[in-house]
N, C-alpha and C positions, 0 to 999 in steps of 0.2 A: 661212507663212501656211495653208499645209495641216494641218500638225502640231497647230497653235492649234487650227482649228477640228475636230479629231481629238477634242483634247482635251474641248475644249467639250462635243461631242456624247456621248460618252462617260459626262461627270461629269452631262448633264442625263437620259441613259438611268438610270444608277445611281440617280439621284434620283426618278424611274418609277416604278423596277421597285422599290423600296423602299417608296413611299407605295401599291401593288400589292400589297404583301405585307403590308401593315399590317393586324393585323385589326380590322375593326369591332365597335363598342359595344354587349354584349349590350343588348337592347331589353324595359322593363318594358312590357308590354301593358295589367296590368289587376292588381288587387288591390283587397280589401275595406277595408284600411287601410293607412296609408303612414306611417312614425313614424321619425326618426333620434334616437338617446341615445347621447351621444355617451361618456356614464360606461359604461353595460353593455356596447356595440358601438362601439367607436373606427371614425372613417368608414365607418360601413355605414349602410344603409339597410334599416328591418324590412318585410317586406311580410307582412301576414296577412290568409288567408279568402279563398280561389278565386284564386292566385296563378298568373298565365302571365307569364312571358319567353318571347324568342326571338332565338336569332343564327343568321344565316346559314344558315337553311332547318332549323335543329332549332328545336323547341317546349318547354318545360315547364312545366309544371302541375305545384302542390302545396300545401299549405296553410301552410305557412310559409316565409321565405326571408330573409336575411340579402342583398343586394347590395352588394359593394363596390366603389362606381364606377371609382375613381382603379384598381384593380386588375384592373377588369372582370373579376371575379370572383363567383360565385354559391354560397351554402348554403341547400339547400333541403331541409325537414323533411316525413315527414307526408304518404302517397299520394302520394307522387313519380311523375312520369311524365315520360317522355324519348321525344319524337316525331320519326323523322328520313324525312319524306315518308311513303310506305308501305311500306317495306322493314325499317326498328327501330323496335320498341316498346321502352322500358327503364321498368321499374316497382320501386320500390325505398322503403323505409324516409326514407332520407337519402341524399345527392347531393352534389355538389360538381361546378362547371364553373366551367373558363378560359376565356374568350372569345378571349385573347392566345395561347394553344399548341392552343386547341380539343380540350382533353382533358376528359374528363367521370370521376369519381368514385362508384360506389353501393355503398352497404352495406345490412344487414336485408332478409331475402326478397327478392333478387333474382330478378326474372323478366325476360327478354330474350326477347324473340318476333320472329322473321321471316314470310312467309308461308310457309316452310317448316317451321319447328320452333319449339320452347320449350324456353330454357335456366331453370332454376333453379337456385341457387346463394346463398352469405352476402354475398360482396363480388366486386365485376368490374368493371376500367378499360377507356376507351372512348377510344380515339383518332381523330378526326373526320378525320386528313389522313392518316392510312392507312388509314382505314376496319377498324380491329382494333380486337378487344374481348376482354380476358384476365384470367382467374380463377385463384387458385389454393387456392382451398377446393373443396371438393366438391360438384360440380355433376351434374344430373339433367339429358338433353335429352331431350326426345319428338318424334317424329316420326309421319306415320300411319303406318309401316313398324315403326319401331323406338324402344327404348328406349336410350340413351349414360350412363353412368355413370362417371364419371374422378374423378382429386382435382386434377385441375388440367388447363387448356384454354385455346385462343386461337382465334377465331372473325374470320376476313375475310369482311368483308359484303360488298364486291364480288365475291369466287370463291365466297360463300356456302358457304364452307369449315370446317369444325375442325380445329384441329390439336392432338395429345395427345403430349405425350412422358414422361408418366406412366402409370400401372394406368388404362387401359380398357375396359371393358365392353359389350358391343352385344348386347342381349336382342331376339328376335323372336320370333316365337310357333313359328317351326320350329326356330330353331337361337339360341346364344350364340357371340359371336366375345369373344376378351380378348386382348389387345396392348398392348404398353409403348411402340408409336410409331404412330400411325393418323392417315391424314389421311380427312376424312369430309364426302362433300358433300351439304349437305341437301337441295339442288332436285335430283340425279340419284341419290342414294343409292348414291353408290359411295363404297367404302371402298378403303384404300390401306395396306396392311399392310406394317409393317418389322421386322426382329426379331422374337425368340420369339415367335410366335400361334399363336392355337387358334380353332378352331371347332367347337362341341360339338353333337350332332342327337341324337335317338332311331336314328335310320340310321347316320350314322358319327362319325367323329373325325377331324378336318385339323389339321396342323400346316404351318406353312410358316415361312421367314425372311425372306420376301419375294415379294408378295402383292397382288389385286386380288380383290375380290368386289363384285358389284352386289346390294345388298339388293333391289330392284325386281325385275328378271327372275330373282334368283338364278342370277345365271351369275358364274365364276371362273377365275381363272387363278393359277397358283403359282409363282413362279422356284427358290427356293434352300432346300436339304433339306428339302424339301415329300413328303408323305406323306396317305395318303386310308386309313385304319384302319376296315372293316367288323368283324362279329362273326365271321366266317370268312374274311378276307383282306386284304389289306397291299398300297395300291399304292403304287409308287414311281417317281420318274422324276427327270431333270433340269427336265422342265418338263409342269407338270398342268394339265389346262383339267375344268372339272366345271362339269354342269350338272343343277343339285338336282331341279328339276321334271319330268326325264325320268331321274331316276337314272344319268344317263351322263358317262363321263367318259373322257378318251384322255391318253395320257402320249407324251411323246416323249426321246429319249436315256437311255441307261441307266436302262431299265425294269425294274422288278424286281418281279413278282408273289406277294406268299408266299399259301399255302393253308392256314391255321392249324388246319384240321380234318384234311385231309388229309395232311398233310404233305407238299406239292409247292409247290416254284416254278417261275414259268416267267418268263423274260428275253427282252431282245429291247432295239428301238432305236425301235421305235411301237408303242403298242397300244392301243385301243379295249375301253370295257367297258360293260356294258350290265347293269344290274340291275333284274330287278322285284320289291320288296317285298314282294306278296301269296305270289305263288306260293312266291318264294323259289330260282326259277330265275332265270339270270344266264347273260352268253357273256362271251365274251374273243377278240378276233381281233388279233394278236402279229404281227409281223413283224421285218425287217432282222434278221438272226443271233439270229433266233429260237430259243428251246429251252426246252423243256416237261423238269423235272428231278422224277424220282418216287421217294422214298424206297423201296426193298426189301430188306426185312430189313438195315438197315443198311447195305446195298448202293445205291448210286442209280442209277437209267437216266435216260439222256441222249437225248431224242429231239429231233433239228434237222429244221425242213421251210422252206421259202421263206416259207412261209404257214402260222399253226396259228391251230386255234378251240378254246374249248373252253367247253365249255355243259351245263347240267342243273344242279341243286340238288345242295348238300353229300352226299356221299359218292354220288352217281351223275354225276358229271362224266364226259362223253366227249370226248377227245381226238382232233381231225383235225388231220392234218401234210400239206403238199402239196408237190408240184414237189422231187424228187431231198432226199428224205426220208433220212436217216442216224439210228444211233442205237448209244447203247453202253452197256454194263453191264461191269464190273472181268469175266466170266464171258461176254460173251454181246456181239456186236456184229451189224449188218446195214444193209443197204441196199434201198430200195424206191421206186417212184413215189410211194406214199402210205400213210397210216397211221388208221386207225380202232380207238381204242382204247376200250372199254366199261366204266369203273369199278365198273358193279353186277353185271355176270358175270363179271369179272376176263375179258376177252376181248380181244385184241390181237388186229387183221386185217392182214397185211403185202400190200399189195397194188398187182400193176402191175411184174413182173419183181422177185421177193423173194430175196435173199441174206441168210443165216443164217451165222455164225461162232460156235460154241459150241468157247469153245476151240482145238483145232487141227482141230476137224472144218468142214468147207463144206457148206450145204447148200441146195439150190435146187427149185424147184418151178414150176410155175403159180399155186397158191394156199397161201397159209401163214397159221396161226393157232396165237398164244400165248395157252394158257389158264393162269390165275392159281387164286389159294386166297384168297380173301378174309379169312377166319380166321385161318391164317399167316403172310400176306402173303408169300407165295412163289409161284414158277411149279409149275405140275402138271401142264401136261403142252404137247407140242405136235401140229399137225397138218400134213402138207404132199400137199397134192391135185395129181394129173395130174405127173408126170413127176418125181417125186420123184427127188434124188440127191443123197448124201453121200460126199466127197472128202476125204481126208487125207493128209499127207505120211507115209511108209513111215518111222519112225522115226530107221533106220539109213543107208537106200539113200538113191539117188533116185528113186525108185518112187511109185507112188499106190494109196495102198487107194481102192476105190470099191465103191459100191452102189448101185445102180440100182434102181428098180420103178413102179409106176402111182402107190399111196398111202404114206406115210410115218406111224406114229402112236410119238411119243416120250413119254417118261414124265420128269419129273424128281422127283431127292430132292436136299433142300436147294440146290435152284438148280443143279444138276449134270446133266445127262442123264445117265443112267444105264442105261436100255432101250430100244431103238427095234424095232419090229416095220415092216418093208417087205412089203407085201402085193400080190401078183398082177406076173408076167410079170417075177420081180427076176434080176437079172443082180450078179454078185461078181468082182472081183478085189481078192483080198487076199494080201498078204507076212505068209508065215508065219515065225514067229521062235522056238528051242527057249527054255529060261532064260539058256543064255548067249548071246543075243541073236543068234545063227547062223541064217542063212534056210536055213528047209529046202525052202521052196519056193515054189511063186505058184501060190492056191487061184482057178480061172478055173472057173464053173460058172453055171446057170441053175436058176431055181424056181419055187416059185409066192408062194412064202412063206419070209422073211427073218424070225429073231431074233437082235439083236447086245445083248450086254451090254460096258457100259464100265468101266473099272476106272481111277482117277485120268484121265479123257478121252482114253483110247486104248482101242481094240476089244478086249476078253478075251478074248471067245468068240464064235462062228458058229453058229447051229443052220440048217440048210436044212429045210424041208418040201415032200414030194408032189412028185411029176413032177421030183425031183432029175437033172442031167444036167451032168458036167464030172468038172476033173481037177485032179491037184495037177503042175506040171510044175516041173524042176527051171529054175535059171534061166537056164541055155545053150539049154534047147530051146523056151523064148518067147520069140518074138521081139518087137525094140523093136514095133513098129507094133500085134501084138495086147494089147499090156497095158494098151491104154486102150480102154476101153466108147465107143461111140459117144452124141455128146454130151458127151462130155468137156469143161470146159471150169475150167482151174485159174484162179482169180481172187483167190492171196494177195496179189497185191501191190496191192488194193483195198481191202484187211483194215483195218478202223479200228480201233485198237490204243490211242487215249484219248481222253478228251470233247473234246481239242482239236482232233481229225481228223475230227469232224463237221460242220464249217463248211468250206465253200469259200473259195478263197484271196481273192473278194471281195469277199466279206462280211468276213474278216480284216483285208482292206484297209478297210475303211467303218469297219470297230469301232476302226481303230488313231487314223484321222481324227477319230471322234468324242472319241476317250477325250482326246489332245492340245486338242483346244477345249475341252474340261470341262474340264482341267488349267488351261489359260491362265487361262478366264473366274474359275476359284478364286482365282487368283491374283490377280484384277482388284480394287480397290477395292470392297467390297460399300456400293452407293448406294439410296437407298428408288427406286421407279417413279417414273417421270414422266407425271403424267395425261395419258390420251389425246384426242385430239382431240376423241370422243364424249362425253368429262367437260366440256371446257373451252367444248363448244359445244351441250351438250343444252337452254340455254332456247335459243338461237337455235336450233334444229332443232324443238324441238315449237313453236315461235311457228310456224314453216313449217308445220308439219303442222294446226294449228290454222285457218292459212289456207286451206289445200287443202278441209280438212274445211269449213269454212263455204262457199266456194264452191260447194261439191257440193252444201249442204244449199240453196241461193238458186238 
């Protein structure tokens, strides 16, 4: 008995559901003339003059219509307009509408309007069940901020979204966006790009294969194979953020900034870039395994700091590096607390406990300056002020050649240190060898000035000036404790021998982790960005803001 009642209930539910799903009939509200001609238009009523029909919340008006009552179908001609509440207005020369399936077709100078935008195309289809309109003829969409042109598109009325899967162009007074896959929300102006896409403006050129652009606020972020190109700089990174109004950009993971004018590269895993388009001055802050690479006569200089700042106009850049700075070049490397390098005057200051290795020569002092030549793009000279100290290992023995004084002035030729003057309170310990590399003796003396010449990166000759006091000792006559000058510290184990040595271990570990994550991410299936909560709740949030504003006014 229970099963029987269950089946009866199920049948009644099915009948009720079917009746609820059944479409209502199209309602003819008005027409100047009504006629039936079975010969010319079988099974149809001819409506002419100020025709107005409606169906479940949508109203059609036109000059003439064929109404097929049995099929619940209408064909409309001349100044056709379809109105759905206050959300959608569709004008065309010709249209068809089925009350059974709730689908419309319109062609001939089609204009579809919503409160946020207007679409002009030749032919369009509209499905009221899903509230979707689609067209496969060239269309132009205009809104307050933008003009969109595409070969085809789909409009989702409920979401206020256009979807384009063929070539589409967004034109804004400030830029132009081109893509083959783009979702555009008419209320918020939010654009979601997928696949090869470009954004072109007077200031820069942006490329991305997955990104977001807020056309109202001019804010954007890009996620895949993205870069921002200025006339003098190229900014790359796994993830980019861009604020056009402030000309501010930030980049995260595998950041690379190429200075196309000065032939320099900056790398790291986080960077912030500010640009001033009027003064052409800009600034870059970069951290997380940061390195600045500068090309010096076909040989790159690598500078690393925990944090780096690059500021100034093209050709007048200033590089600052902070905290445990290390640098490397094929013939030179060093360490210090911080660096200040001024491109305009070609002066690099090594600040805070500087140490410099030029081939086998270790140099230290309180203040150290490297001076370059902008014309030749080569190193010109070196200054070491206060407590200058040069140490190099004896070429064959276990001893150390040493030169000490208050100040040191060196000269470079082809980026090699070839002459050095050490001034005031100078001291020397030098292992003298003949042409057969036999040890003649150990020269130990003091003077007011010393001149050194170097050949093949080793000391070739030493000349002493004024108040020279000292002697050449046979090796057996100079005890070990007398073979080192006061302040002697050999730091050969700290010497940076490659560009990879400039990074501390913890930053190499961070880099390995980021590289693994990036590699894993690239292996994942590439999918479009999902719309953000801000996009989906745009109308709701704006309504809340308007209500708050009205409360304040009242």
